[in-house]
N, C-alpha and C positions, 0 to 999 in steps of 0.2 A: 373115491368113495367118501361120502360125507360122514364125519365123526361128530358125535354130540357129546359134550363134556359139561358136567356140573361142577362149577367152582364153588368151594365153601371156604370162607375166610372168617376168622374170629380172632379177637384179641382186644387189648386196651384201645379204646377209640381215640383217635387224634385226627386233626385236619390233614387232608391230602391223601388219605388212604384210597378213597374211591378213584381219585384222579390217577394215582400210581397204578392201581390194578387195571383201570380203563386203558391206560397207555400200553400196558403189557398185552392186553387182549387185542387192541387195535394193531399193534406191531405184528402180531401173529396172523392177522387177517381174519379174525373170528367174527361171526355174525351173532348178534345178541338175540336170543329167543325169549328169555324171561329173566327177571331180576327181582330180588327182594332184600331189603336191608332194615335192620332195627338196632337200636342201642338201648340196653337195659343196665342200669347201675354202672355206666361207663364202659360196658363191654359191647363191642360191635359184633354183629353177626350179619354176614353178607353172603347171599347165594346168587349165582348167575348161571343160567343155562345158555351155552353158546354152541355154535356149529362151525366146523372147519371143513372146507371143501378141498383142502390140499394138505400135504404133509407139513407139519411144523411141530417143534418141541414146545407146545404150549405148557405142558406140565412143568418142564424145567424153568421156563420163563416166569411162570406164576410163583413157583417155589422161591426163586431168587428175589423176585419183587416183594413177596411177602416177608422174607427175612429182613429186607431193607425197611419195611414199613412196620415191623413189630407185629406181624400177623402170622398165625398158623394157617396155611393154605393147603387145601386138598383139591385134587383134580380127579373126578370120578367119571369113567366112561359110561355112557348111557346107551344101551342097545336099542335097536329099532323097535322091538316088541315093548320094551319098557317105556320108550318115548310115545308109542301109540297109546298105551294105557293112560299115560299122563295127559295126553291130548284129549282123550275121551272123557276122563275125569273132569278136566277143566271146562268142558263144554256142558256139563250137567248143571241144572239149577242149583243155586246156593241157598242154604237156610241160615238164618241169623238167630242164634240163641243168646238171650240176654239174662244174666244172673244179677239179681238185685237183693240187697239186704242191708240193715244197719252196719253189719260186718259180715264178711263172707267166711265161713269156716273152711279150713284147708281140706277137710274131708269131702267137701262137695266136689272137688276136682275128680277124685276117684269115682264118685257116684256118677257124675256127668260123663266121665270117660267110659264107664261101663255101659251107660245107657246109649250113648252114641254108637259105640262099637256094636252093641246088640242089634242096632238098626242099620249096620253097614255104612256108617258115616265116618268120614275122616275129618278131624279138626284141622282146618287149613291155617287158621290164625286165631289167637286169643289176645285181646288187648283190653286195657283198663280204660273205662270212660270216666270214672269218678276221680276226684282229686286225691292227693297224698293224705295218708293218715297222719294226724298231728303227732308231734314228738311226745306230747304229754300223755298219750295213751287214750285220749278221748275218741269216741267214734266220730268219723267224718261227718260234718254238718249235713251234707247231701247224701249220706250213705255210701255204700260200696257198690260198684257196678263193673262187671266184666262182660265183654261181648265176644262171642265165639262165632267164627265162620265155618260152616259145615258143608261138606259135599259127599255125595254117594250115589248109589243106584237109586232106582225109584223107591221112595220112602212113603209109608203110610203116615202122613203128617198128623192126622187126627189121633192115631194110636200113640205116636211119639208124644204129642202134646198131652194126652191123658196121663201117660206115665211120668212126664216131666212135672205135671201139676202135683201128682201124688208125691214124687220125690222132693219137690220144693217144700210141700207142706210138712213133710217129715223133718226137714232141716231148718225150717224158718226162713226159707229163701224163695223169692219170686223167680220163676223160670219162664220167660216169655219166648215164644217161637214164632218167627216171621219168615215167609218166603221172600227172598231178596228180589228186588226189581228196581227199575229206574225210579219208581214212585216212592220208594221207602224214605228217601231223603229229600223228596220234593212235595211233601204235603203242604196244603195252603189254607185249609179251613179246619178249625177245631171247634166242636160243639160239645157243650157240657150240660148234664143234668145239674140241678141246683141243690136240692135237699140231700144231705148226707154225702154230697160230692164236693160242691164248692163251699158248703157250710156244714158245720158239725151239729146239725139239728134237722128235725122234720117240722117245718113251720106250722102245719095244720095241727100238730100235737101241742105246740106251744100256744096257739090260739085257743085250743080247747081247754088247756089248763087254766088260762086266764079267764075263760068264760064259765069255768066250773063244770064242764061237760066232758072231761078227758075220758072217763071210764066209758061213757056212752059212745064216743068216737072210736075208742079202742075196740069196742065190741063189734062195731061195723067193720073196722079194719080186719079183725079176726075172721068174720064171716066171708070177707073177700078172699082172704088167704085160704080158706077152706073150699073156695070155688063156688060158694053160694051166690056171690054177686060179681059182676064184671067191674072193671075199673070205673066206668062212667056211672054205674048204679051206686057203687060205694062212695064215689066222690060226691055225688049229689046228696046222698043221705048224710054224709059227714058235714057237708056245707050247711044243710038245713039246721043242724044242731048249733051252728054258730050265729043263728039269727039273733039280732039285738046286740051283738058285740060292739062296743064303742070303738069308733075309728081311731081314737087316741092310742089304743092298745097296739095297733099296727106299728105306729111310730116308735113306741117303747121297745117292741120286739126287734124292729129293724136296727135300732141303735145298739142292741145287745147281741146281734147275730155273731156267733163264734166262727171265724173263718177256718176253713180246712188247712191243715199243715201244708205249707209249700205253695198255696194258691197265689199269694202275692208275687213270689219269685217267678213262678211259672208264667203268670200274665205279663209281668215286666219283660221277660225274654220273648214271649210270643209276639208282643207288640213291637219290640225292638227289631225282631227278625221279619216282620211284615206279614204275619199270619192274620187271617180274618177270624174273629172269635164270636161265638154266639152262645146264649143260654137257651136251651130247649127244655122246659120244665113243666111238670104236672102241678107245680106249686103256683104261686101267685105273682102277677106282674108287679105288684107293689114292692115286693122284696127283690125281685129280679132287677127292677129299675134302680133300687138302692145299690145293688152290687155293680150294676153297669156304671153308675156314677163313681163308685169307689175304686173299681178295678179296671175300667176302660173297655168293657165288652162292646163290640161293634153293633150288636143287635140282640134283642131279647124276644122270646116267644113263650108265654105262660098263660095261666088262666086269670081272667079279669074279674075281681070281686065286684059285686054290685053294692054300692054304698049310697044310702039315701038318708038325708037329714042327720049325717054324722054316725049312722048305724049300719052295720053289715046286715043285708037283707036275707042272707042265707042262700042267695042265688048266684050263679056265675054265668057270664056271657059265653055264648057259643062262638067258635067250636071249642070243645074241651080238648085240652092237650093231653092225649093218652098215648099209648105205645105206637099205634098206627100213625097218629098225627106227628109224633117226633120223627119217625122215619120219613114221612112225607116232607116235613120241613127241611130235613137234612138234604134230601134230593132237590127241593125247590131252591134252597140257598146256593147249592153247588151249581145248579143250572143257571141261575141268575148271574152269578159271579164268574161264570165261564170256567169252572173247575170240573175235572173228571171226578167220579166217585172214588177212584184210587187215591186222589189227593186229599181226601177227607179223613178226619179223626173224630171219633165220638167217645165220650167218657161218661160213665154212669155207674150206679150201684144197684139198681133194682130190676125186678123182672120186667117192669114196664119200659126199661131201657134196652132190652135185648134186641128188639127189631132194629132200633137205631144203631146199636153196636154191630149187628150183622150186616147192615147196609153200608157202613163206613169202610174205607180202605184199611183203616186201623181202628178196631173197636176194642176199648179197654174197660174192663170191669174194675172199679176202684173200691177197695175195702168192702167188697160185696159178700153176700151170703154164699155158701158153698154151691148151691144150685146155679146161681148166676155165674160164678167163677167157672164152673164146669162147662157152661154153654157158651161163654164168651171166648173169643180166640186168644185174647191177652188179658192178664190181670195184674194188678199191683195191690199188695196188702201190707207190705212191710215198711214202705217208705211214704213220704208225703206226696202231694199231688205233682210237685215239680219233677218227680221221677219220670213223668211222661216225656220229658226232654231226652232221657236216656233211650227210651224206646224209639224216638225219632232218629237217634244216632248221634246226638251232640255229646261231645266231651266236656267235662268240667272246665278244662283249659280253654275251650272255645268261648265259654260263658263268663270267665273270671273278670274280664274287663267290665261287663255290664253289672256284675255284682259289686265291684269296687266303686263304680259310679254311684250305685244306689246307697252304699254305706258311707260315702263321703259326706261331710257336713255341708249344708247349703249356706252360703254367705251372701 
């Protein structure tokens, strides 16, 4: 009769422990069913589920081997019913919950534990993606991030996401929830909105200020927000108020554009890792082209200002890049490059980004208004734009080499 035994070993980590335990298991003729090992602050924790098809004193052999290796070893019999429950659990889809903040408060663990338990979810694994906190007590440069792997019975993911969003808002923590799949770590295309996403400004507002028509443009924007105008109507009205603006103002604004926190680091890593990147913006190609040259985007799609005799005419060339056009462009680029939609990422902050975010495999609302955050599947509000790397699943340790290269002086 087959016996199934769970071996648990823990103690001060040192080389050779896995080899010693492995020899004891092999000598007993055990078959390996599952294994997991981790080391935290020098303490090793190893669990292995094995099967024995014959009688053997595996428990005694493991105890003796553990004593030699400086490990406390337990051997726990696993019954057939318990093994069946484990097998069923392991076959269920996995959810990935990511916690992000400048610093993670310890109390969030209890809150997350209660939330997941209420939805019948077991936390399979928790691990840190961010780097170590500096000894001087300063917050980590790229913030704090912990990733949790969850499994359970059929879960109402939307209800869980809604509660996680409210919980995170109460504690100043971003809580992102993704369904795990082969695509999660195999994204290939990343598309960004520009204004208030890649840059800390709304360019049309800056143009209006320079032209002395800011209040008039703001009034049109307010009418659009009240639903009196659609995007294309409001865009044309606002553009008309810029008629006569001198072209030199565009260059001045471009030179002063404040980049969003983390965008340079994010773009450096995306390029290094081989992602294709694009700007899909309801703003203007003049400024998107400036960012392309500065940050290395592969392509840009935005609205083309019409300029004649050095002056803005107040017109824009068709087609206008609105919410529908952004989603269409995302599909078009993915199809042209041979990527599935599951391999795409979209990042934006406004209501006109929601269709693009919904179409992407990973749609992220960045520092967005509450309405946009509530409708997007993922959101980041507490960290810089480079926190997108955490949602893709990269550890800070994976990226350290590229960061050191960027910081090294060029000679």
